[in-house]
N, C-alpha and C positions, 0 to 999 in steps of 0.2 A: 543446548538443550536438544533432546530428545523429538520435543515436536519440529527443528530446526530438520530443513532438508539435508542431508549426510551426503557428501561427498563420493562419488563414485570411487573416488582412490582409498577413501578411510573402508568404505566397505569391500572391495580390495583387499587393504590389510586386513581385515578383521578374518576374513574366509583365508588368507596364507595364514594368520594364528592358530587356524583351528587344524589347517594340514601340519604347521610345524607341531604343536600339541601331540597332535594322533602319531607322528614321525618319533618324537621325543620318547613317548610311551612304547611303540615297537621296539626302538632301540634300547629300552632300558629293558626290555622282555627278552631280550637276543640272550642275554648269560646265563636266562634262565635252561637253555637247552641243554641238556646233557653232553658230555663225550662220549666219542666212539668206544670200543672197546679194544686192548690193545692185545695183541696177539700173543700167543703162546711162545711166540720164538724172537720177543721182545729183550733186550739188555735185563740182565738180571738184577741189576740195582733198581729196573723201572716194578711198579704194579700191574699186574696184568690179569685181567678178566679172566682170559681163557684160561689161565694158569691157575686160578681161584677157584673156578666153577666148578670143577669136580667133586670139589669139598663140599657143594650144596648137592649135588648129586647124588654123595654119599650116603648124605646125613639126611634130607630130607624126603625120603622114600614113605614115611608112615609117620602120625603122630609120635613127639618121641617126652612125653611130662617127665615131673622128676616121680624118680621110683618107680619108673616104666623099666621092661625089658630095652625097650628100643631105646631108652636113654642111656640104660647101659652100656649097649653096644655101639652106640655113638660116644660114649667118654672114651673109650678104651679105644674107639678109633682116631681120636682126638689125640691120646695119648700118644699112641703112635706116630702119626704126624709131626709132633713136633721132638721126637727122637729123630724121625729122619733128615731135621734140618739141624742135627747137631745138638740140642740143648737136651736140657733136663730136667723132662717135666715131673710135677705133684702131684697127686691128688690129694687132697685133703677133704676129712668127712670133719660136716658139723651139724648139730644139732639145732636150731635158730626158731625164733619165733616173731611173729610180726602182731603184735598188740596196741592197736590204735582206741582210742577210747571210744571211738562210735563207730565201728569194723568190728564184723565176726572174727577171734582171731584165728592166727594160723602157726601151726607147729610142724615141723618136718626134718628129716636130716639130707642134708646133702653135702652135693660131693663136688668141688670144685676144683680145677683143673688150673695150675701156675705152670709159668716158664719164665726165664729170664736172660736176658744178654745183660754181661755186668757192664758197670761204666769205670771209666778208667779214672774219673776225677772224681771225689766230692760224694754227700749224701741223697743229693737229688735224684730225683724217680718220676719216670713218667710212666703211665699204669694204664693200660689199651684193654679194654672192659667190653665184651661181648657175652651174652647169655644162652646155652647152647641146649635148653629145654625149649618144648613148644608147650603149646594149648593142648586140651587131651582135645580139640577138634579139628585140625589141620597139622598141615606135616613141616609147617614153621621154614617153609625154603626162604623168604625174605624177613620175617620174624621168628627167630635172629640169625636164620642160617648167612643168610649175606652178611652180619656182622663175624659170625664163627669164620667163613671163610677170607675175610678181611683180615681179620688177627691175624691169621695162619700166612697170608700173602707177604703182609706186611714184615712178619717174623722173617720171613726167607729171603726178602730186601734188603731188610738189614743187619742179618747175617754174611752179605756178600761185600761188606767193605770192610772200614776200620771199626775197632768198636768204639762206641759213641762215649761222649765225657760222661753223661747220665746212664742209670741204669735204667733197663727200658724193661718193664716186668709185663707179661700179659698174661690174663683171668678171664677163663672161660667160668662164668658163676652155672651155678644150677639153679631151680626154683624162682626163677625171676616171674616165671606169670603165676604165680600162687603167692608172691608175699614179697618176691625179692631174698629167699632164704639164704640162698648162696650169697648174698651181699653182707649181708647181715650178717653171717657166720665167720666170711673175710674182715670184716670191720671189728669184729671184736676177739679175734685170734691176736695169740700174743707175736704173732711175726708179720704181723700187718706190716703195709708201708708206714712210713709217719708221716701223717699229714702236712708237717709243718713246711716238709720237702719234698711233698710230693704233686704232679697235677693229673689228673682223672681224666682219660678219653672215653665218653661212651658210646656206644654203640646200638642203635635202638632202628624200629621201625614202625609206621603206625599207618602203614599202606606199600605199595610193591611198585611204585612209578613215580618220577617226577625227577627233580633235581633234589638233591641230600641238603638240607636243612642241620645248621648250627642254629637250635632252639633254644638252649638251656646254659646259663654259667652259673658257675657259683660265686665267689666273692674276690676280691682284689682283681678282677679283669685285665689291671693293668699289665700283669704279669705272664697272661699266656694268650689273649685272643690275637695280638700281634702275630701269633706262630701261624695265624690264617691267611699270612696274605702274598707269602709263596705261590699260592693254591687254595683261592677262597671260595669253600662252596656258599650256598645263599645264607645270609648270616644277617643278621639285623637284631638289637637290645630290644627292638619292640616283642620280639616274642619271648623274650626272656622276661618280659612286664607281663606278657597275658599269661604264659605257663607258669608263672607266680600263683596266676588268681584260681586256676583249674585243680580239679580234685585228684589228678593225673600222676601217676609217680610210677619211676623206674629204676633199675639198679643205681642211677645217679643220685636220685633222693636220698637214697641208705648212706652212700658215698659224704653228699652233704650235711649230712644229720649227724655225722662223725666225725666231723671239722675238716672233708676235703674240700677242693676246691679243682673247676676243671671245667668243661665242655662234654655237650650231650649233644649226639649227631643221631639224625632219624632222614629217612623217605617218607614223605606223606601222604603221598598223591596216589590213587589209584585204590583207596582204603573200602572201596567194596568189598574185596578180595580178604582183606584184614583178618587176620586168627582166626578163619574157617578153612576149610580143605580146600579151595582155592588159593589158598595162598602157597603154591606148589611150584615145581621146575618151570612148568609153563609161562607162570605169569610173572618170575622172579626174572628181572630184565637184567641183560649183560650190562649195558651203558648204568644202568643204576650202582652196580655193585665196583662197576670202574671210577663213578663220582666218588663212592664211598672209601676207594680202596686211594686212590691219588691223593682226594683228602688227606684222609686220616695219615698216609705216608707220608708227607709234604710237612704236617706241623709235628710229629711225632720225632722226624729229622733234626726239626730246630730248636724244639724243645729237648733234644736230646743232645746238644749242642752247646747249650746258651745254658750259664747260672740260671737257677729260678728264682725268681723273688714273689711268691706265694702268701707273704706273710700279710706285708703294707707296701703291696703294689699301686693299690688306688684303684677306684672303677674308672672306666670307659665308655663312652656311648661308641657303637659301631654301628656299620650298616654296607653292603655292598651296595656300587656305585658302576656299572658300566663293567660290572666283572671285576672289579678293584677292590678292595676292601677301605675304609673309609673310617677311621678312627682318632676321636679327641677324648683328653681327659672330660669327668662329670661337669668338674668345677668349669671347666671353660666354657660346657655349653651353656652354664647357670647364667654366668657371665655374659656370654652373648643374649639369653636371653632376655637378659636387664635392655641390653643396648635395642634390642630388637623393639621390645615395649615400649621405653624411650622414644625412638627415632619414630614408632608408629605414633603415638602422640602427639609428636613435634607434626609430624604431617600432615594428619589431619586439623589441628590448631591452625597449621597455616592454610591449608584448603578452605578453613572457613573463614581464617580473616580476609581470603581474598573472594570469597565468596563462590565460592566455585562447589559449596553441599550446600543441600539444604533437605529437610525432612528427615533430617541423620538418625532422630530418637525411633521413628517409625521403623524404618529400614533396619535397623541393631536388632530392634526387639522380637521382629519377624523372624530374624536370619533363625534361629534354631528350628521353625518351623518346618522348611523342610528337613532337617537330620529327624528329626521324630517321623517324618512323614514316608523315608526312606527305611526306617526299621520297620514301620506298618506295613511296609511293599513287601518288603521280607517275609512277614508273619503271614500276611495272608496269601503271598505267594506259597507258601511251603502248604498253609492246607488246603489251596485248590490241587495241588499236587498229589496230596493223599486223596482227595475226595477223589481224582479222575485214577489213580494207581495207589490202595491201600496199603498194597506191600513197602511201599517208601517209607510208612512208618519206623520199619525192621531197620533203616539204615539213620536212625538216631543221631548218631556223633561221626556220621562222614557222608561221605557222596554216595549215591546209586551209579549204576555203570554210566552211562551218558547222560551229564549234569549239564552237559553243554550248554542246548536251547534253552534248557530252563534257565542259568547263570545269565544267557543273552538277552531272555528277557528282561529280568529282572533290572538287570544295568538298564535297558532303554526306559524302564518305569521310574527309575529311579533320575534318568535325565530328564524326563518328563517334569516331575515333582519339582527339579531344582528351577528348569526354565519357567515353569510355572509360578511359580515365588517370583522370577527375575520378571514377568510380564504385570503382574499386579503392582509391584515395586516400581516400574516403569512411570506410574503414570504420574508427574509433578515430579518426577525428579532425573536427573541425568547419570550418568555412566558414571561419574566421579564421585560421588554421594554411594551409589553404590558401593563401590569397592572401597568405599572409604569405611561402611558397613560392616563388609568384609575381614578388612584391617582388623577394624576394631577386637572381632571377635576371635582371629587368628591370632592376634598379641594378648590376648586373655587367654587363651589353650596353651599359646607358649609358656607365659610363666606358670599357669596351673600344671603342666605336663615337667617343667624343671625343677619345681617342689616337691611334688608327687610322687612322679612316675617318669625320671629322669632319660629310660632308656627310649621311653616316645618322644621326645621332647625334639629332635631332631625335626622329625616330619611336620611341626610348626614353624620350626624356629626360621627354616631357609625361604620357604615360603612367606615368614611376615618380613624378613630382612630386604627380600626384593620387593615385596608389593611396598612396604615403607618408602622405598627408593623410586618405586615405578611409581606411587601416588604422589611424590613432588615433584616428577619429570612431567605426569600429567597437569599439573598443577600449572606450570609452566609454559605447557607445549599450545598452539595455538589452536580453535577449538577447528575439528574437521581434517586436523595433519594427520599423516600416513604413519607416523608413530604414534598416534595415541591409545590406539586399541590395544600395542602392545605395553605400553606403560602402563596403563590401566590392569592387562591381565598379568604383569610381570611375578605373581606371587604363584601362578599357575604354570611357569616353567620347572620351579625345580623340583613343585609339585608334583608335576607328572609322573617326574623321574624317580620322584623317593616314594611315591604313592602304588603305581603302576605293578611295580612287581612285586611287591609286598602284599597286595591285593589277589595278585594270580599264587601265593601262597597260601593266605587266609583263606579263600574260598575253599578249597579241598580240606584244608583244618578243621573247618567249622563246618561244612558240610549245610546243606539245604536247608536243614531244620535251624539252624542260627544263622540263617544269610542276613537275618537283616540289622545285627552287629555288624558283619561285614561291610554293608549297604550305608551306612551312615559313614564309614570312610572312604567308601565311593563320591555321598556327597560333600563331606572339607574337602576330597580331592576336584570336585567341578565348580564347587562356589567361588574359589577365587578368579577363575576363567569367564565367568558371565560376564563382568565388567565390559572387556573386552570384544566382549559375539553381539554388546547390542546394536550396535550399528545393521548386521546381519538381515535380523528378520523385516519383512514386510509388513505392516500392521493386519492387513485382509487375509494372508494368509498365514499367521502365528495359530489362531485357529485348529485351522485345518491341519497344519503340522501335527501341533500337539492331540490332535485326536486320532489321528493316522497315527502317530508312534505309541501310542497308548493301545491301541488294536494291537499294534504291530508286536508290543512287548507283552501280550496278552495271550496272542495267539501262539509266542515262542515259549511261554511259559507251559498252556496247558496242551496247545499240540505237541510240543517235544514230549510230556509224560503220556502222551495219548500214544502215539507210535512209541514207548519205549517198553514193548510188551516183557513177558516173562518165556524164555525160552532154556533151551542147556546151554548156551555162553554166557546169559544173562539169567542167574535165577533168582528165585525169589527165599528167603529165608521161613527156615521150622521152626518152632519151639514145640518140642511134645517129649515129655517126661514119664518112661514107666518107673511107676514105685509097686514095691512089694512089699504090704504090712505081713511081717512075720509072728506078728502078734495075734492075726484075725485071719489071715491066709488071703487077703481080698488084694486083687489086683487092680492097679488102675491105671489111667490116661491121665495124666492132667497137660493142658496148653495154656500158655502164660498171652498175654495182650502181645498184638501184631500179625499171631496165628490163625488168619482165619478164611486162609487157602480151602479146596475142597478136599485133600486129602486130609489134614490136621482133624476137617470137621467129619470125616465118617471113624474117627476114636474119639472125640470128645463131644458133648452135646449138651446143650442150656447155655443160660447166660453164667458169665465170669462172679466168680464168689471167691470170698476169703478164705484158703485153705489151709494159712500158717497154724492155727490151733493145732492141726492134727498133724501137717506136714511144715514145721517148722524150717522145714531144707527152701521151702516153695515159697517165699515172701517178695510179694513184687505190687506197685501200686493198679489196681487194677484188676487184681486177682487172678483166678484160673479156672478155665474150663474144663469138666471133669469127664472119665466115662473109662465104663469098666474095660479092663486087658483081658486076653488069655493069658493064662500062665506060659510062663517063660522062665529060661533060666537068668538068673542076674545075684551078683554079691549078698550074701547076708550077712548082717553083725553077730560075732557071738561074743557076749558080756561076760566076762567072769569077776564076781564081786567079793572084796574080804576086807571085813571091817578089820580097820585099827588102832592106834594110840587116841586115848580120849583124855584131855587135860584142858581145865578152866572150862568147861563149856562148850570147847569146840574139838571135833572127832574127826576122825580119818578115815577115809572111805578108798578101798586100796581097787581100781578097775585094771583087768586085761581087755582091751579090747582090739580083734579079730575078724576076718571075715572067712564065710566059707563058700564054695562054690565057683563062677568064675572070678579072675584075677580082678581087684579092685584096685580102681584108679586112686582111692584117696577116703575118709572116712568124715564122719562129721558129732559132735557131742552138742549137744543144747540141752541146755535146764533152764525150770524155769523156778527158781527159787522165790517162796514164799515167805512161811514162818521161817522156815529152814533158811540162813544167809548163807550163800558161796563166799567165803572170803577168795581163794584163791587155788588155781590148778596147776597142777606141775606132771609135764608129759614128757615122755623119755630123759629127766632130768630136767628139762626146760619149765620155768618157773612163768605163768600168764596171768594176769590178774581175775578175780570171779565176778569182780562190776560189772554191771549191766554197760554191754557193748553191741546192744539192735536196739537202737532208737524205733520208737511204734510199734514196737509190741509188745501186746498187755499180758502176755503167757511167758514165751520162751523168749526172756529176754537172753539170757548170755549164751554164745554158741561160739566152739571152735571148731576149724578144721585140720583135718590132721594127714598128713600125704607124708609116703617115704619112711614107712619104721625100717628103724635100723634093724632089726632081728624079726623083722616080718609081725611083731604086733606091737601095740600100743600101751605103753604100762602109763596107766593115769592115778595120780592120785589127788583127790579132792579135799581141802579141808571146809568141813561146816560146822557153822554154829548153830545150834539151837537142837532137839529131841525129836523135830520134825521132819516126816519124809522129806526127801527132794526127789519130785520126779525128775526123771533124764530120756531123753530120745538120742539115739544111735542111730546113723546110718551107714551103708558101703555103697560105694559108685561104680559104675560101670562107665565106659566112653561110649556105649555101645546100646542101644535097647536090644533085647531078643529079638531076633528074627522073624520065629515064629508069631509073636504075639501080634504083629501088626494085620493089620486088616488086608492090605495089598502092601506091595515095596513101596519104598518112596520113589516117587518121579524123578528121573533126572533132572527137570528144573525147578528141584528144592535143594538146601542146603542146609545143615544144622545150624543154626545160631552159636554165636559164640558163649560155653557156659563154664562154669568154675568148675565142675566135676564130671558129668558125665550127662549121658540121656537115661540112666537107667538107676534104681535105687533101691538095695532092700533097707527097710527098717525096722526096729526094735525099741519099744518102752521096756524103762526098768524102776525103780523108786529104791533108792538107798538112804 
């Protein structure tokens, strides 16, 4: 019992347990260190970051969005690079659309680049994909210049040896950033690869640093995930389960929808630079390029040399363990989950029979409290961070530049929460009871994940198996024995190994704004270790230690933010849109939520208000601040209207949309159907539904973004039911607001937030 004297040997054993858990966690993190770049004079069959990086230097000098002159130049350069490798690249143009039920539609003409290394046997194919376009606000050195450079260097390495068994096709898509138009065009084309015999390897980026992560897979993973074994990135089937719950899309999403399977790779660290002007060559890390290239080359070689069973191979659970790829069939994980649950029940029953536990019900019933409290710690920590540094609010889906102190503080506070629960539970209960309570929940989570999220089941399966065996050993151990703490905390040994690297990737992926969800995983890792640590605390020192740790955690969170100021190397984000109303001649500035810095404040005034009724392109929660703007040059929509055929109460209206003035990066068309019903819209031959696709909008309920016209203009056909007029609003965008309209030049410690089309627009209304 806890009330009895604890031998010094047992205390020492608990201390050694803490050290061992720390060492295991550190060893589990070692594989997250990226490889050193390989020199340009390395073997021709190897991937060399130094050989690949000049491609990024060439294409990532400025933004290259779909349809831009810079994009055309990059396309021609990449075609020439494939030809230099002795391949025969082809450029395939296609008009494609993205028309999801609750999203503004996108239509545009994409130009994909395709090159092939023919295989020697069979129909199987490995399709290696990256996109060569970038966002409008950044040069895209990592997203996806790194992927493009990887594709070319992998192609070069594969041409150095004998022809592969399977065909290897390289696809550089256009328009990924604005609806994956290139991928859609490819999958809808007649000469697309057969999904039944193809494995897709898609190369992406969601940050600029850290290990490459294989974060998403398709169906029948047993047929291709083992190809990572020779040179694994960080990979876990947990990320596959998490990503399925998120609204994010990549080209891989389009391939999956078209029936393909395969793997999606990305780098997720350093997201503060993602999709902005700081995604440049200076922030593209050579070791990350080497990591991506070595991983993809090894997987491509293995897949290209084997028969691909991608139709009925079954699914796996997988994870990297000390740099190795562990995997086993999902059915085996389910069977082991049942074994773990039965073993846990048997261990708890035996412990009760031996009189080793008492008060189990309350301990088990209250165990969710530290999990919930950990989530609250993350939520309150984020609120404190934004209070101290308001510009953190702009990093909602990623980390600020220096999140380390805040993450450390949140970890300390989560540990305080868990230990506080332990202190509460120790009254009248011994360590065996608390270990049994933890085991009960671990077994329940093992069964639940095995059934509903099998990719995450391994996180609880192995701690449960070890925990059940440890509890059985603890019941047989003499009280005060040296091995007792280790037996009681047996589930923590695999738990630390499995959770630690996952948490290191989850924190930058979720960002501080959603750290509460990650801290729940931290608590799940810590709880199995607590029973083995019970001999350590001295009763009078516990409150002092908890209070001190709480202060340290708060200081790390708040102090880290306090010293994390804004400068040229760590700029804040500014959201400022210039809008010219061609109907009234009014010029205005609009600033969205989060842009409360002084420079933005010199352009806008007053409180935020909803402006989507007048400017449907500007619709976000919280509204916009507005201010008058000086006249400046920006693209202005030109709308030609021609009435078409009428039949059965349905009339056609033909529009020709173009822009005059500075080059436009794209256009938008919005409609406010009322008595007149918009049935469908055809843009340059591509039809999109006319149903409402802008949920929450009471007026402009239908919208479509138009990019990269094939002939300089968009030919639009509206089919309308009813004789009433249909209000339309047309926008033409520019990536840069007119310089002479600014009150003062943009400071160097500010960067533009990522935006869909640009920071300037001309708009015009029309009724048809």
